VEXDREN-22698 format. One record per residue: z, y, x of N, C-alpha, C, CB in turn; chain. Coordinates in Angstrom, 2 decimals, decimal comma, padded with zeros to 5 digits. Glycine has a CB too. Layout:
BEGIN
((Z; Y; X); (Z; Y; X); (Z; Y; X); (Z; Y; X); 'A'),
...
***
This chain:
BEGIN
((002,09; 003,26; -005,24); (000,78; 003,76; -005,60); (000,30; 004,69; -004,50); (000,82; 004,48; -006,97); 'A'),
((-000,99; 004,79; -004,39); (-001,57; 005,70; -003,40); (-001,95; 006,98; -004,13); (-002,82; 005,06; -002,69); 'A'),
((-001,51; 008,10; -003,57); (-001,81; 009,42; -004,11); (-002,39; 010,27; -002,99); (-000,53; 010,09; -004,72); 'A'),
((-002,85; 011,44; -003,37); (-003,36; 012,38; -002,38); (-002,50; 013,64; -002,43); (-004,87; 012,72; -002,63); 'A'),
((-001,93; 014,01; -001,30); (-001,07; 015,18; -001,19); (-001,91; 016,36; -000,73); (000,10; 014,91; -000,20); 'A'),
((-001,86; 017,46; -001,46); (-002,55; 018,68; -001,05); (-001,58; 019,51; -000,24); (-003,09; 019,48; -002,29); 'A'),
((-001,96; 019,81; 001,01); (-001,10; 020,57; 001,90); (-001,95; 021,28; 002,94); (-000,04; 019,65; 002,58); 'A'),
((-001,63; 022,53; 003,22); (-002,31; 023,32; 004,25); (-003,82; 023,31; 004,07); (-001,95; 022,79; 005,64); 'A'),
((-004,26; 023,35; 002,81); (-005,68; 023,44; 002,52); (-006,43; 022,12; 002,57); (-006,30; 024,37; 003,45); 'A'),
((-005,71; 021,02; 002,77); (-006,38; 019,71; 002,86); (-005,69; 018,68; 001,99); (-006,41; 019,22; 004,29); 'A'),
((-006,34; 017,55; 001,84); (-005,81; 016,43; 001,07); (-005,45; 015,30; 002,03); (-006,83; 015,95; 000,00); 'A'),
((-004,26; 014,73; 001,85); (-003,77; 013,70; 002,75); (-003,23; 012,54; 001,93); (-002,68; 014,26; 003,69); 'A'),
((-003,70; 011,30; 002,22); (-003,22; 010,15; 001,45); (-001,76; 009,85; 001,76); (-004,08; 008,92; 001,73); 'A'),
((-001,00; 009,55; 000,72); (000,39; 009,13; 000,87); (000,62; 007,93; -000,05); (001,38; 010,31; 000,53); 'A'),
((001,62; 007,15; 000,29); (001,97; 006,01; -000,55); (003,33; 006,30; -001,17); (002,01; 004,67; 000,27); 'A'),
((003,36; 006,20; -002,50); (004,56; 006,50; -003,29); (005,16; 005,19; -003,77); (004,22; 007,44; -004,48); 'A'),
((006,48; 005,06; -003,65); (007,17; 003,87; -004,10); (007,08; 003,76; -005,62); (008,65; 003,89; -003,64); 'A'),
((006,62; 002,60; -006,09); (006,49; 002,38; -007,53); (007,84; 002,18; -008,21); (005,61; 001,17; -007,78); 'A'),
((008,90; 002,11; -007,43); (010,23; 001,99; -008,03); (010,93; 003,35; -008,12); (011,08; 001,01; -007,22); 'A'),
((011,10; 004,02; -006,99); (011,89; 005,27; -006,98); (011,04; 006,53; -007,07); (012,72; 005,32; -005,74); 'A'),
((009,73; 006,42; -006,84); (008,86; 007,58; -006,93); (008,84; 008,45; -005,69); (009,26; 008,40; -008,08); 'A'),
((009,54; 008,04; -004,63); (009,56; 008,81; -003,39); (008,50; 008,27; -002,43); (010,96; 008,76; -002,73); 'A'),
((008,13; 009,11; -001,50); (007,12; 008,75; -000,51); (007,64; 007,69; 000,47); (006,67; 010,00; 000,27); 'A'),
((006,81; 006,71; 000,77); (007,12; 005,73; 001,81); (006,65; 006,36; 003,12); (006,42; 004,31; 001,55); 'A'),
((007,58; 006,63; 004,02); (007,30; 007,45; 005,20); (006,61; 006,72; 006,34); (008,56; 008,04; 005,70); 'A'),
((006,82; 005,40; 006,45); (006,16; 004,68; 007,54); (005,92; 003,23; 007,13); (007,01; 004,74; 008,83); 'A'),
((005,00; 002,59; 007,83); (004,59; 001,23; 007,49); (005,70; 000,20; 007,60); (003,47; 000,82; 008,36); 'A'),
((006,69; 000,46; 008,45); (007,79; -000,48; 008,61); (008,79; -000,45; 007,47); (008,50; -000,20; 009,90); 'A'),
((008,77; 000,59; 006,66); (009,79; 000,71; 005,61); (009,27; 000,33; 004,23); (010,32; 002,11; 005,57); 'A'),
((008,03; -000,14; 004,15); (007,47; -000,47; 002,84); (006,96; -001,89; 002,76); (006,37; 000,46; 002,51); 'A'),
((006,83; -002,36; 001,54); (006,21; -003,66; 001,27); (005,24; -003,51; 000,11); (007,28; -004,75; 000,97); 'A'),
((004,39; -004,51; -000,05); (003,43; -004,54; -001,15); (003,65; -005,86; -001,89); (001,94; -004,40; -000,65); 'A'),
((003,89; -005,76; -003,19); (004,13; -006,94; -004,02); (002,85; -007,28; -004,76); (005,31; -006,70; -005,02); 'A'),
((002,43; -008,54; -004,67); (001,28; -009,03; -005,43); (001,80; -009,51; -006,78); (000,53; -010,19; -004,66); 'A'),
((001,33; -008,92; -007,86); (001,89; -009,19; -009,18); (000,85; -009,73; -010,16); (002,52; -007,93; -009,75); 'A'),
((001,05; -010,97; -010,58); (000,19; -011,57; -011,59); (000,79; -011,48; -012,98); (-000,07; -013,02; -011,24); 'A'),
((002,10; -011,26; -013,08); (002,75; -011,27; -014,39); (002,64; -012,64; -015,00); (002,12; -010,21; -015,32); 'A'),
((002,18; -012,70; -016,23); (002,07; -013,98; -016,92); (000,67; -014,59; -016,77); (002,39; -013,80; -018,38); 'A'),
((-000,21; -013,88; -016,08); (-001,56; -014,42; -015,86); (-001,49; -015,57; -014,87); (-002,52; -013,31; -015,33); 'A'),
((-002,32; -016,59; -015,06); (-002,33; -017,70; -014,10); (-002,97; -017,28; -012,78); (-003,07; -018,91; -014,68); 'A'),
((-002,47; -017,85; -011,69); (-003,06; -017,61; -010,37); (-004,23; -018,56; -010,21); (-002,00; -017,79; -009,22); 'A'),
((-005,41; -018,08; -010,48); (-006,60; -018,91; -010,33); (-007,46; -018,33; -009,21); (-007,41; -018,99; -011,66); 'A'),
((-008,24; -019,18; -008,60); (-009,11; -018,76; -007,49); (-009,98; -017,59; -007,93); (-010,00; -019,93; -007,01); 'A'),
((-009,96; -016,51; -007,14); (-010,78; -015,34; -007,42); (-010,13; -014,33; -008,37); (-012,07; -015,78; -007,99); 'A'),
((-008,95; -014,66; -008,90); (-008,28; -013,73; -009,82); (-007,73; -012,53; -009,07); (-007,14; -014,45; -010,58); 'A'),
((-007,79; -011,38; -009,70); (-007,22; -010,16; -009,12); (-005,83; -009,94; -009,69); (-008,13; -008,94; -009,40); 'A'),
((-004,95; -009,42; -008,85); (-003,60; -009,12; -009,33); (-003,32; -007,64; -009,09); (-002,53; -010,01; -008,62); 'A'),
((-002,26; -007,16; -009,72); (-001,83; -005,79; -009,51); (-000,97; -005,71; -008,25); (-001,04; -005,26; -010,74); 'A'),
((-000,85; -004,53; -007,69); (-000,03; -004,31; -006,51); (001,05; -003,30; -006,82); (-000,89; -003,83; -005,32); 'A'),
((002,24; -003,55; -006,29); (003,32; -002,58; -006,34); (003,68; -002,23; -004,90); (004,56; -003,14; -007,12); 'A'),
((003,73; -000,93; -004,61); (004,16; -000,44; -003,30); (005,62; -000,03; -003,44); (003,26; 000,76; -002,80); 'A'),
((006,51; -000,58; -002,60); (007,92; -000,23; -002,69); (008,54; -000,10; -001,31); (008,68; -001,28; -003,51); 'A'),
((009,69; 000,58; -001,28); (010,51; 000,56; -000,07); (011,13; -000,83; 000,06); (011,63; 001,67; -000,12); 'A'),
((011,41; -001,23; 001,28); (012,12; -002,49; 001,51); (013,56; -002,33; 001,01); (012,10; -002,91; 003,02); 'A'),
((014,16; -003,43; 000,64); (015,57; -003,39; 000,26); (015,78; -003,16; -001,22); (016,29; -002,33; 001,03); 'A'),
((016,56; -002,14; -001,54); (016,96; -001,89; -002,93); (015,77; -001,69; -003,87); (017,85; -000,67; -002,99); 'A'),
((014,77; -000,93; -003,46); (013,61; -000,69; -004,34); (012,85; -001,99; -004,59); (012,66; 000,36; -003,71); 'A'),
((012,69; -002,80; -003,56); (012,02; -004,09; -003,69); (012,78; -004,97; -004,68); (011,90; -004,80; -002,31); 'A'),
((014,08; -005,08; -004,48); (014,90; -005,92; -005,36); (014,91; -005,41; -006,79); (016,33; -006,00; -004,83); 'A'),
((014,96; -004,10; -006,95); (015,00; -003,50; -008,29); (013,71; -003,78; -009,05); (015,23; -001,99; -008,19); 'A'),
((012,58; -003,59; -008,39); (011,32; -003,81; -009,09); (011,11; -005,29; -009,39); (010,14; -003,26; -008,25); 'A'),
((011,54; -006,17; -008,48); (011,42; -007,61; -008,75); (012,24; -008,00; -009,98); (011,87; -008,42; -007,54); 'A'),
((013,42; -007,41; -010,13); (014,26; -007,75; -011,29); (013,61; -007,33; -012,60); (015,64; -007,10; -011,15); 'A'),
((012,74; -006,33; -012,55); (012,06; -005,85; -013,76); (010,76; -006,57; -014,05); (011,79; -004,38; -013,65); 'A'),
((010,03; -006,99; -013,02); (008,68; -007,51; -013,26); (008,57; -009,03; -013,25); (007,75; -006,96; -012,24); 'A'),
((009,55; -009,70; -012,65); (009,42; -011,16; -012,53); (009,71; -011,82; -013,88); (010,39; -011,71; -011,45); 'A'),
((008,71; -012,50; -014,45); (008,95; -013,21; -015,70); (010,03; -014,28; -015,51); (007,65; -013,85; -016,22); 'A'),
((010,90; -014,40; -016,49); (011,99; -015,36; -016,40); (011,45; -016,77; -016,20); (012,87; -015,29; -017,65); 'A'),
((012,08; -017,49; -015,30); (011,69; -018,87; -015,05); (010,46; -019,04; -014,18); (011,46; -019,54; -016,34); 'A'),
((010,00; -017,98; -013,55); (008,82; -018,07; -012,68); (009,24; -017,80; -011,24); (007,71; -017,07; -013,13); 'A'),
((008,39; -018,21; -010,32); (008,67; -017,94; -008,91); (008,51; -016,45; -008,64); (007,74; -018,77; -007,98); 'A'),
((009,22; -015,97; -007,65); (009,13; -014,55; -007,29); (007,72; -014,22; -006,83); (010,16; -014,20; -006,19); 'A'),
((007,24; -013,03; -007,19); (005,92; -012,62; -006,70); (005,90; -012,57; -005,17); (005,53; -011,24; -007,28); 'A'),
((004,76; -012,88; -004,60); (004,60; -012,84; -003,14); (004,50; -011,38; -002,70); (003,34; -013,64; -002,69); 'A'),
((004,96; -011,11; -001,50); (004,88; -009,75; -000,96); (004,52; -009,81; 000,52); (006,21; -008,99; -001,17); 'A'),
((004,12; -008,65; 001,03); (003,71; -008,53; 002,43); (004,17; -007,16; 002,94); (002,16; -008,70; 002,59); 'A'),
((004,46; -007,08; 004,22); (004,83; -005,79; 004,81); (003,67; -004,81; 004,65); (005,20; -005,95; 006,31); 'A'),
((004,00; -003,56; 004,41); (002,99; -002,53; 004,17); (002,02; -002,40; 005,34); (003,66; -001,20; 003,90); 'A'),
((002,53; -002,41; 006,57); (001,62; -002,24; 007,71); (000,63; -003,39; 007,82); (002,42; -002,13; 009,02); 'A'),
((001,06; -004,62; 007,52); (000,14; -005,76; 007,55); (-000,88; -005,65; 006,41); (000,92; -007,10; 007,44); 'A'),
((-000,44; -005,22; 005,24); (-001,34; -005,02; 004,10); (-002,45; -004,04; 004,47); (-000,56; -004,50; 002,86); 'A'),
((-002,08; -002,93; 005,11); (-003,07; -001,92; 005,48); (-004,00; -002,45; 006,58); (-002,38; -000,64; 005,95); 'A'),
((-003,45; -003,24; 007,51); (-004,29; -003,85; 008,55); (-005,29; -004,81; 007,92); (-003,41; -004,59; 009,61); 'A'),
((-004,83; -005,62; 006,95); (-005,74; -006,54; 006,27); (-006,83; -005,77; 005,52); (-004,96; -007,44; 005,29); 'A'),
((-006,45; -004,69; 004,89); (-007,42; -003,87; 004,17); (-008,50; -003,38; 005,12); (-006,73; -002,69; 003,49); 'A'),
((-008,10; -002,88; 006,27); (-009,09; -002,43; 007,28); (-009,97; -003,59; 007,72); (-008,37; -001,82; 008,49); 'A'),
((-009,37; -004,74; 007,97); (-010,12; -005,91; 008,42); (-011,17; -006,33; 007,39); (-009,17; -007,08; 008,71); 'A'),
((-010,75; -006,46; 006,13); (-011,68; -006,93; 005,10); (-012,72; -005,89; 004,70); (-010,90; -007,35; 003,87); 'A'),
((-012,45; -004,61; 005,02); (-013,45; -003,56; 004,81); (-014,34; -003,39; 006,05); (-012,75; -002,24; 004,48); 'A'),
((-014,10; -004,23; 007,05); (-014,88; -004,23; 008,29); (-014,79; -002,89; 009,04); (-016,33; -004,54; 007,98); 'A'),
((-013,60; -002,29; 009,01); (-013,35; -001,08; 009,78); (-012,85; -001,54; 011,15); (-012,31; -000,12; 009,06); 'A'),
((-013,65; -001,32; 012,17); (-013,35; -001,84; 013,50); (-012,22; -001,08; 014,17); (-014,59; -001,80; 014,37); 'A'),
((-011,63; -001,70; 015,21); (-010,60; -001,02; 015,98); (-011,15; 000,23; 016,64); (-010,02; -001,97; 017,03); 'A'),
((-012,39; 000,17; 017,11); (-013,01; 001,36; 017,71); (-013,11; 002,48; 016,69); (-014,40; 001,02; 018,28); 'A'),
((-013,52; 002,14; 015,47); (-013,65; 003,16; 014,42); (-012,28; 003,73; 014,07); (-014,33; 002,56; 013,16); 'A'),
((-011,28; 002,86; 013,99); (-009,92; 003,33; 013,69); (-009,45; 004,28; 014,78); (-008,94; 002,14; 013,55); 'A'),
((-009,68; 003,93; 016,05); (-009,28; 004,80; 017,16); (-009,98; 006,14; 017,07); (-009,60; 004,14; 018,52); 'A'),
((-011,26; 006,13; 016,75); (-012,04; 007,37; 016,60); (-011,45; 008,22; 015,47); (-013,54; 007,04; 016,32); 'A'),
((-011,14; 007,59; 014,36); (-010,60; 008,33; 013,21); (-009,20; 008,85; 013,50); (-010,58; 007,44; 011,97); 'A'),
((-008,37; 008,07; 014,21); (-007,04; 008,54; 014,59); (-007,14; 009,80; 015,45); (-006,27; 007,43; 015,34); 'A'),
((-008,07; 009,80; 016,40); (-008,25; 010,98; 017,25); (-008,69; 012,18; 016,40); (-009,30; 010,69; 018,35); 'A'),
((-009,54; 011,94; 015,44); (-009,98; 013,02; 014,56); (-008,80; 013,57; 013,75); (-011,09; 012,51; 013,61); 'A'),
((-007,96; 012,68; 013,27); (-006,78; 013,10; 012,49); (-005,83; 013,88; 013,38); (-006,06; 011,88; 011,87); 'A'),
((-005,56; 013,37; 014,59); (-004,64; 014,05; 015,51); (-005,13; 015,44; 015,87); (-004,44; 013,22; 016,78); 'A'),
((-006,44; 015,58; 016,04); (-006,99; 016,88; 016,44); (-007,21; 017,79; 015,23); (-008,32; 016,68; 017,18); 'A'),
((-006,91; 017,25; 014,03); (-007,02; 018,01; 012,78); (-008,42; 018,48; 012,48); (-006,10; 019,19; 012,82); 'A'),
((-009,42; 017,75; 013,00); (-010,81; 018,07; 012,66); (-011,06; 017,67; 011,23); (-011,80; 017,36; 013,62); 'A'),
((-011,82; 018,47; 010,55); (-012,17; 018,17; 009,16); (-013,34; 017,20; 009,14); (-012,50; 019,47; 008,38); 'A'),
((-013,26; 016,21; 008,31); (-014,36; 015,28; 008,14); (-015,16; 015,75; 006,93); (-013,86; 013,81; 007,96); 'A'),
((-016,45; 015,75; 007,07); (-017,31; 016,20; 005,98); (-017,27; 015,17; 004,86); (-018,78; 016,42; 006,47); 'A'),
((-016,94; 015,65; 003,65); (-016,92; 014,78; 002,48); (-018,27; 014,85; 001,82); (-015,80; 015,18; 001,50); 'A'),
((-018,89; 013,70; 001,65); (-020,23; 013,67; 001,07); (-020,16; 013,37; -000,41); (-021,11; 012,63; 001,77); 'A'),
***
């Protein structure tokens, strides 16, 4: 799940593992599971997402959510999921670079 961490007077987005409840520290150590449950996969249907650490957390959550006799839910690496999100939201590489520089310099962005 995505949460907001309050620290040093600001709010910072973090991703929390839906299995163990700990923070996923980097994009290489997490995955995102697409979960339909018992709902049919039909064109245009929305599914739930589970954010987990790779390895034990991934396996643990799959053992709990996968309906018996069904194929395993599809998953994707966390960094690719976030890249896809940026792409489909039309956030350009130039804009991402600009925002990264703003984050690195710790400039506050005006919230409207």
